[in-house]
C-alpha positions in Angstrom: 107.0 90.0 107.2 108.7 91.2 104.1 112.4 92.2 104.6 113.3 95.8 104.2 111.3 98.8 105.5 108.9 96.5 107.3 111.8 95.5 109.6 113.3 99.0 109.9 110.2 101.1 110.4 109.1 100.8 114.0 106.2 103.2 113.7 103.4 102.8 116.2 105.0 99.7 117.7 108.4 100.9 118.9 109.7 104.4 118.1 110.7 106.4 115.1 112.1 105.1 111.8 114.9 107.7 112.1 115.9 106.2 115.4 115.9 102.8 113.9 118.7 103.8 111.6 117.2 104.4 108.2 119.0 106.9 106.1 116.7 109.7 104.7 113.6 107.4 104.5 110.4 108.3 102.7 107.0 107.9 104.3 104.5 106.7 101.8 100.9 107.3 103.0 98.1 105.6 101.1 94.4 106.4 101.1 92.3 103.2 100.8 88.9 103.7 99.2 89.4 104.7 95.5 93.2 104.5 95.7 94.1 100.9 96.7 90.5 99.6 97.0 87.9 99.6 94.3 85.1 99.9 96.8 82.6 102.1 95.1 79.8 99.4 94.9 80.3 98.5 98.6 80.1 102.1 99.7 77.1 102.9 97.5 75.3 99.7 98.6 75.9 100.5 102.2 74.7 104.1 101.7 71.6 102.9 99.9 70.7 100.5 102.8 71.3 103.2 105.4 69.2 105.9 103.7 66.4 103.4 102.9 66.3 102.2 106.5 65.5 105.8 107.6 63.1 106.4 104.8 65.3 109.0 103.2 66.0 109.6 99.5 69.2 107.8 98.4 71.9 110.2 97.0 72.9 109.9 93.4 76.0 107.8 92.5 78.0 111.0 91.8 76.9 112.6 95.1 77.5 109.4 97.1 81.1 109.0 95.8 81.9 112.7 96.2 82.2 112.4 100.0 84.4 109.2 100.1 87.5 109.9 102.2 85.7 111.9 104.9 84.9 110.4 108.3 81.4 109.0 108.4 80.0 111.9 110.5 81.5 114.5 108.1 80.3 112.5 105.0 76.7 112.4 106.2 76.8 116.0 107.3 77.7 116.8 103.7 75.0 114.6 102.3 72.1 115.6 104.6 73.2 118.9 106.1 74.1 119.8 109.7 70.5 119.3 110.9 70.0 115.9 109.4 70.1 112.5 111.2 73.9 112.2 110.9 74.4 109.8 113.8 71.6 107.6 112.8 72.8 107.4 109.2 76.4 106.6 110.4 75.1 103.8 112.6 72.9 102.4 109.8 75.8 102.6 107.4 78.2 100.7 109.7 75.5 98.0 110.1 74.9 97.8 106.4 78.6 97.6 105.6 79.1 94.9 108.1 76.1 92.9 106.8 77.3 93.1 103.2 80.7 92.0 104.1 79.6 89.1 106.4 77.2 87.9 103.7 80.1 87.6 101.4 79.1 90.2 98.9 82.0 90.6 96.5 81.7 94.4 96.3 85.3 95.5 96.9 88.7 94.4 95.6 92.1 95.8 95.0 92.7 97.7 91.9 94.8 95.8 89.3 98.5 96.0 90.1 98.1 97.2 93.7 99.1 94.0 95.4 102.5 93.6 93.7 103.2 97.3 94.0 102.7 97.2 97.8 104.9 94.2 98.1 107.6 95.8 96.1 107.5 99.1 98.0 107.5 97.3 101.4 110.6 95.4 100.4 112.5 98.6 99.7 114.4 99.6 102.8 114.2 103.3 102.0 110.4 103.3 102.3 108.1 103.3 105.3 104.5 102.5 104.4 101.4 103.9 106.1 97.7 104.4 105.6 95.6 107.6 106.1 91.9 106.9 105.6 88.4 107.9 106.6 87.8 104.3 107.6 87.8 103.2 111.2 90.7 101.2 112.7 88.4 98.2 112.7 87.7 98.7 109.0 91.3 99.1 108.1 92.3 96.0 110.1 89.7 94.0 108.2 91.2 95.1 104.9 94.7 94.4 106.0 93.7 90.9 107.2 91.9 90.2 103.9 95.1 90.7 101.9 97.8 89.5 104.3 99.0 93.0 104.8 99.1 93.0 108.6 102.9 93.7 108.8 103.4 95.8 105.7 102.1 99.2 107.0 104.0 100.6 109.9 101.6 103.4 110.7 97.8 103.5 110.3 95.8 106.7 110.8 92.0 106.7 110.6 89.0 108.6 111.6 89.5 107.1 115.1 92.9 108.8 115.5 92.6 112.3 114.1 90.1 114.8 112.7 88.5 114.1 109.4 90.4 114.9 106.2 91.3 117.5 105.0 92.6 118.4 108.5 96.3 117.6 108.5 96.2 115.6 111.7 96.5 112.1 110.2 99.7 113.1 108.4 101.1 115.0 111.4 100.5 112.0 113.6 102.1 109.6 111.1 105.2 111.9 110.8 105.5 112.1 114.6 105.1 108.3 115.1 107.7 107.4 112.4 110.1 110.3 112.9 109.9 111.2 109.2 109.2 114.9 108.4 106.4 116.1 106.1 109.1 117.1 103.5 109.9 113.4 103.2 106.3 112.3 103.2 104.1 111.4 100.2 100.3 111.3 100.4 98.8 109.2 97.7 95.1 109.4 97.2 92.1 109.9 94.8 90.2 112.7 96.5 90.4 116.5 97.1 90.4 115.7 100.8 93.7 113.8 100.4 95.3 116.5 98.3 94.2 119.3 100.7 95.4 117.4 103.7 98.8 116.9 102.2 99.1 120.5 101.3 98.1 121.6 104.8 100.7 119.3 106.3 103.5 120.3 104.0 103.7 116.8 102.4 104.0 115.9 98.7 100.6 115.0 97.1 100.2 112.5 94.3 96.7 112.1 92.9 95.5 108.9 91.3 93.2 109.3 88.3 91.4 105.9 88.7 89.4 106.9 91.9 86.2 108.7 92.7 87.0 112.3 91.8 88.1 114.1 88.7 91.7 114.9 87.7 90.8 118.6 87.6 89.5 118.5 91.2 92.8 116.8 92.3 94.8 119.4 90.5 92.9 122.3 92.0 93.2 121.0 95.5 96.9 120.5 95.7 98.1 117.5 93.7 101.8 118.0 92.8 101.4 115.3 90.1 98.6 113.0 88.9 99.2 109.4 87.7 96.9 107.3 85.5 98.1 103.8 86.3 100.1 101.8 88.8 103.3 101.9 86.8 103.2 105.7 86.6 102.6 105.8 90.4 105.7 103.6 91.1 107.8 105.9 88.8 106.5 109.0 90.6 107.5 107.5 94.0 110.9 106.6 92.6 111.5 110.1 91.4 110.6 111.5 94.8 113.2 109.3 96.4 
């Protein structure tokens, strides 16, 4: 475990950060897909296999990436409508994703600069790191294990723990578990769902321009600032506190 916030933030494991003695800490919540993970090909590949298995037309690349960030049920509801085979698609997608991963398909990786940034932020005693994602807890734990991040994120909120983004539940839960208020919380993501969720929760929203949605979309849905590279993101976090 890296010294610093990883030692002070108790999060889900043992009470609030405030109770642990941190002075005016900042909760940094990261989305995964499109923000930390370059997972477009993995997601699109899994979608393709899921739709083909049910004999359905595969969505375009743009359409397929536009729903990344939602829970699976909400994502497929957007893609096929409320009367479509939502549950069957979600099950087929999970199986396809698992198959691609176990076959060793190299379809997802960290964006350049992400690994050292996370290490540096985790070592700062004023930061408490968390994740807020449309993935399942199982999916997140697989990612954390892949990169040796098991002890760096003190709170993990997923589609298993709260309603789908843009509902503010993930942020509200993370604030409650860490004892850090929304006013001291930063949501970092690449989608309109991340920005709208932060706005609804009263948290600060930083949009990243290297993900799956446009800068204009991020701006329109609540981004307080938009960064174009990892260095700019680190500076934005530093300015916040």
